[in-house]
BATIKE-738604 format. One record per residue (C-alpha): residue number from 1; chain; y, z, x. Coordinates in nm, 3 decimals, m for minus. Example, Ala and Ser with C-alpha at 12.3 -4.5 7.8 and 13.67 -1.06 7.14 Angstrom:
2
[r 1; 'A'; [m0.450; 0.780; 1.230]];
[r 2; 'A'; [m0.106; 0.714; 1.367]];
//
This chain:
187
[r 1; 'A'; [1.217; m0.929; m1.221]];
[r 2; 'A'; [0.908; m0.900; m1.437]];
[r 3; 'A'; [0.582; m0.757; m1.316]];
[r 4; 'A'; [0.348; m0.472; m1.378]];
[r 5; 'A'; [0.228; m0.190; m1.160]];
[r 6; 'A'; [m0.142; m0.218; m1.099]];
[r 7; 'A'; [m0.318; 0.077; m1.258]];
[r 8; 'A'; [m0.678; 0.175; m1.316]];
[r 9; 'A'; [m0.987; 0.169; m1.100]];
[r 10; 'A'; [m1.016; m0.055; m0.802]];
[r 11; 'A'; [m1.349; m0.233; m0.783]];
[r 12; 'A'; [m1.522; m0.176; m0.454]];
[r 13; 'A'; [m1.839; m0.352; m0.347]];
[r 14; 'A'; [m2.117; m0.146; m0.201]];
[r 15; 'A'; [m2.154; m0.155; 0.174]];
[r 16; 'A'; [m2.473; m0.362; 0.136]];
[r 17; 'A'; [m2.299; m0.632; m0.071]];
[r 18; 'A'; [m2.010; m0.640; 0.172]];
[r 19; 'A'; [m2.250; m0.672; 0.465]];
[r 20; 'A'; [m2.427; m0.956; 0.284]];
[r 21; 'A'; [m2.095; m1.137; 0.225]];
[r 22; 'A'; [m1.988; m1.100; 0.587]];
[r 23; 'A'; [m2.329; m1.201; 0.721]];
[r 24; 'A'; [m2.336; m1.508; 0.494]];
[r 25; 'A'; [m2.010; m1.621; 0.653]];
[r 26; 'A'; [m2.139; m1.565; 1.006]];
[r 27; 'A'; [m2.407; m1.832; 0.985]];
[r 28; 'A'; [m2.672; m1.608; 1.149]];
[r 29; 'A'; [m2.961; m1.574; 0.898]];
[r 30; 'A'; [m3.091; m1.259; 1.073]];
[r 31; 'A'; [m2.773; m1.077; 0.966]];
[r 32; 'A'; [m2.797; m1.188; 0.600]];
[r 33; 'A'; [m3.059; m0.927; 0.501]];
[r 34; 'A'; [m2.889; m0.591; 0.453]];
[r 35; 'A'; [m3.069; m0.260; 0.480]];
[r 36; 'A'; [m3.008; 0.008; 0.221]];
[r 37; 'A'; [m2.640; 0.052; 0.136]];
[r 38; 'A'; [m2.476; 0.329; 0.334]];
[r 39; 'A'; [m2.221; 0.416; 0.066]];
[r 40; 'A'; [m2.162; 0.346; m0.299]];
[r 41; 'A'; [m1.878; 0.418; m0.534]];
[r 42; 'A'; [m1.895; 0.469; m0.907]];
[r 43; 'A'; [m1.638; 0.458; m1.180]];
[r 44; 'A'; [m1.601; 0.708; m1.463]];
[r 45; 'A'; [m1.862; 0.693; m1.740]];
[r 46; 'A'; [m1.787; 0.406; m1.976]];
[r 47; 'A'; [m1.612; 0.206; m1.704]];
[r 48; 'A'; [m1.910; 0.128; m1.481]];
[r 49; 'A'; [m1.960; m0.226; m1.361]];
[r 50; 'A'; [m2.219; m0.381; m1.136]];
[r 51; 'A'; [m2.097; m0.602; m0.855]];
[r 52; 'A'; [m2.239; m0.954; m0.870]];
[r 53; 'A'; [m2.432; m1.069; m0.563]];
[r 54; 'A'; [m2.200; m1.216; m0.306]];
[r 55; 'A'; [m2.217; m1.592; m0.274]];
[r 56; 'A'; [m2.171; m1.760; 0.064]];
[r 57; 'A'; [m1.808; m1.846; 0.115]];
[r 58; 'A'; [m1.568; m1.916; 0.394]];
[r 59; 'A'; [m1.300; m1.684; 0.251]];
[r 60; 'A'; [m1.248; m1.346; 0.419]];
[r 61; 'A'; [m1.423; m1.047; 0.260]];
[r 62; 'A'; [m1.095; m0.853; 0.227]];
[r 63; 'A'; [m0.725; m0.933; 0.221]];
[r 64; 'A'; [m0.565; m0.984; 0.558]];
[r 65; 'A'; [m0.301; m0.735; 0.672]];
[r 66; 'A'; [m0.034; m1.000; 0.621]];
[r 67; 'A'; [m0.136; m1.050; 0.257]];
[r 68; 'A'; [m0.113; m0.673; 0.193]];
[r 69; 'A'; [0.250; m0.680; 0.304]];
[r 70; 'A'; [0.338; m1.008; 0.131]];
[r 71; 'A'; [0.184; m0.948; m0.214]];
[r 72; 'A'; [0.437; m0.750; m0.414]];
[r 73; 'A'; [0.468; m0.537; m0.726]];
[r 74; 'A'; [0.814; m0.481; m0.876]];
[r 75; 'A'; [0.944; m0.128; m0.916]];
[r 76; 'A'; [1.269; 0.008; m1.055]];
[r 77; 'A'; [1.473; 0.201; m0.798]];
[r 78; 'A'; [1.809; 0.374; m0.818]];
[r 79; 'A'; [1.992; 0.515; m0.517]];
[r 80; 'A'; [2.250; 0.776; m0.619]];
[r 81; 'A'; [2.243; 0.632; m0.973]];
[r 82; 'A'; [2.295; 0.269; m0.862]];
[r 83; 'A'; [2.010; 0.025; m0.934]];
[r 84; 'A'; [1.867; m0.174; m0.642]];
[r 85; 'A'; [1.599; m0.443; m0.632]];
[r 86; 'A'; [1.273; m0.319; m0.484]];
[r 87; 'A'; [0.907; m0.413; m0.451]];
[r 88; 'A'; [0.588; m0.247; m0.333]];
[r 89; 'A'; [0.326; m0.435; m0.136]];
[r 90; 'A'; [m0.040; m0.437; m0.241]];
[r 91; 'A'; [m0.171; m0.203; 0.029]];
[r 92; 'A'; [m0.396; 0.091; m0.071]];
[r 93; 'A'; [m0.120; 0.339; 0.022]];
[r 94; 'A'; [0.138; 0.152; m0.191]];
[r 95; 'A'; [m0.100; 0.151; m0.488]];
[r 96; 'A'; [m0.152; 0.526; m0.440]];
[r 97; 'A'; [0.226; 0.575; m0.421]];
[r 98; 'A'; [0.262; 0.384; m0.752]];
[r 99; 'A'; [0.028; 0.641; m0.912]];
[r 100; 'A'; [0.292; 0.911; m0.838]];
[r 101; 'A'; [0.566; 0.734; m1.033]];
[r 102; 'A'; [0.810; 0.820; m1.176]];
[r 103; 'A'; [0.968; 1.018; m0.890]];
[r 104; 'A'; [1.314; 1.148; m0.814]];
[r 105; 'A'; [1.358; 1.272; m0.457]];
[r 106; 'A'; [1.640; 1.422; m0.250]];
[r 107; 'A'; [1.690; 1.225; 0.073]];
[r 108; 'A'; [1.792; 1.357; 0.415]];
[r 109; 'A'; [1.876; 1.172; 0.733]];
[r 110; 'A'; [1.625; 1.144; 1.015]];
[r 111; 'A'; [1.741; 1.036; 1.363]];
[r 112; 'A'; [2.017; 0.808; 1.233]];
[r 113; 'A'; [1.751; 0.552; 1.139]];
[r 114; 'A'; [1.596; 0.649; 0.807]];
[r 115; 'A'; [1.637; 0.859; 0.495]];
[r 116; 'A'; [1.332; 1.076; 0.427]];
[r 117; 'A'; [1.186; 1.288; 0.148]];
[r 118; 'A'; [0.863; 1.480; 0.101]];
[r 119; 'A'; [0.617; 1.350; m0.157]];
[r 120; 'A'; [0.427; 1.570; m0.406]];
[r 121; 'A'; [0.102; 1.496; m0.222]];
[r 122; 'A'; [m0.029; 1.294; 0.071]];
[r 123; 'A'; [m0.118; 0.931; 0.005]];
[r 124; 'A'; [m0.453; 0.763; 0.063]];
[r 125; 'A'; [m0.424; 0.578; 0.394]];
[r 126; 'A'; [m0.776; 0.436; 0.407]];
[r 127; 'A'; [m0.788; 0.060; 0.450]];
[r 128; 'A'; [m0.432; 0.049; 0.585]];
[r 129; 'A'; [m0.316; m0.286; 0.722]];
[r 130; 'A'; [m0.240; m0.329; 1.091]];
[r 131; 'A'; [0.074; m0.137; 1.191]];
[r 132; 'A'; [0.408; m0.317; 1.201]];
[r 133; 'A'; [0.749; m0.194; 1.310]];
[r 134; 'A'; [0.976; m0.086; 1.024]];
[r 135; 'A'; [1.280; m0.302; 0.946]];
[r 136; 'A'; [1.602; m0.234; 0.759]];
[r 137; 'A'; [1.521; m0.190; 0.389]];
[r 138; 'A'; [1.155; m0.100; 0.440]];
[r 139; 'A'; [0.999; 0.166; 0.221]];
[r 140; 'A'; [0.744; 0.344; 0.439]];
[r 141; 'A'; [0.507; 0.639; 0.442]];
[r 142; 'A'; [0.479; 0.865; 0.745]];
[r 143; 'A'; [0.124; 0.995; 0.714]];
[r 144; 'A'; [0.129; 1.302; 0.944]];
[r 145; 'A'; [0.401; 1.471; 0.736]];
[r 146; 'A'; [0.344; 1.302; 0.400]];
[r 147; 'A'; [0.704; 1.173; 0.393]];
[r 148; 'A'; [0.858; 0.876; 0.222]];
[r 149; 'A'; [1.093; 0.697; 0.464]];
[r 150; 'A'; [1.365; 0.445; 0.376]];
[r 151; 'A'; [1.485; 0.258; 0.685]];
[r 152; 'A'; [1.854; 0.176; 0.713]];
[r 153; 'A'; [1.814; 0.078; 1.080]];
[r 154; 'A'; [1.520; m0.101; 1.240]];
[r 155; 'A'; [1.250; 0.153; 1.318]];
[r 156; 'A'; [1.061; 0.229; 1.635]];
[r 157; 'A'; [0.768; 0.019; 1.755]];
[r 158; 'A'; [0.464; m0.016; 1.530]];
[r 159; 'A'; [0.258; 0.299; 1.476]];
[r 160; 'A'; [m0.062; 0.360; 1.283]];
[r 161; 'A'; [0.107; 0.673; 1.141]];
[r 162; 'A'; [0.378; 0.469; 0.965]];
[r 163; 'A'; [0.263; 0.252; 0.675]];
[r 164; 'A'; [0.502; 0.002; 0.516]];
[r 165; 'A'; [0.481; 0.038; 0.135]];
[r 166; 'A'; [0.747; m0.209; 0.027]];
[r 167; 'A'; [1.104; m0.330; 0.055]];
[r 168; 'A'; [1.446; m0.236; m0.085]];
[r 169; 'A'; [1.707; m0.510; m0.127]];
[r 170; 'A'; [2.007; m0.300; m0.031]];
[r 171; 'A'; [2.264; m0.293; 0.246]];
[r 172; 'A'; [2.215; m0.062; 0.543]];
[r 173; 'A'; [2.543; 0.122; 0.473]];
[r 174; 'A'; [2.448; 0.211; 0.113]];
[r 175; 'A'; [2.096; 0.311; 0.213]];
[r 176; 'A'; [2.221; 0.520; 0.506]];
[r 177; 'A'; [2.444; 0.727; 0.273]];
[r 178; 'A'; [2.190; 0.769; m0.010]];
[r 179; 'A'; [2.125; 1.127; m0.116]];
[r 180; 'A'; [1.886; 1.072; m0.408]];
[r 181; 'A'; [1.627; 0.808; m0.500]];
[r 182; 'A'; [1.454; 0.755; m0.831]];
[r 183; 'A'; [1.150; 0.527; m0.835]];
[r 184; 'A'; [0.983; 0.412; m1.156]];
[r 185; 'A'; [0.729; 0.150; m1.256]];
[r 186; 'A'; [0.904; m0.169; m1.365]];
[r 187; 'A'; [0.872; m0.242; m1.738]];
//
């Protein structure tokens, strides 16, 4: 598998430009004139860019939750020294997780369903996709505790506290016995 981990600043349109783009799609000309932007984001000096005015379009202003889970970035994972195929989705939390790599974590069992480990810091959960129930092989983040969770059994019902970050291509038996995981950016 060949791919790269996305690194660097994420370009974010100001609230006014986003409002303009959404209003242009709505077809109501009264909504097309934004007031002053409510928030703006800047990049470090030397990396500043100005967002171009939004043109009317029928495409959504942001990726749908399904596209966050289906767009993938390859990572290199070993469980107890054995390599396994793995990918991260393109959600904000998965991109933040990728910034922590490389990581080696000790795993413990949780409720006979998942292997868990604490992360060095909490991940950014803003802009998270709609919750979905975890499935066997899912790499997830449990926000209240800041834990990485690897599901070797299907998880409980969908919860906004559990964000799916990616997928491991490994059998439930191997994942359920794993004691250590190493995660690195794919070359």
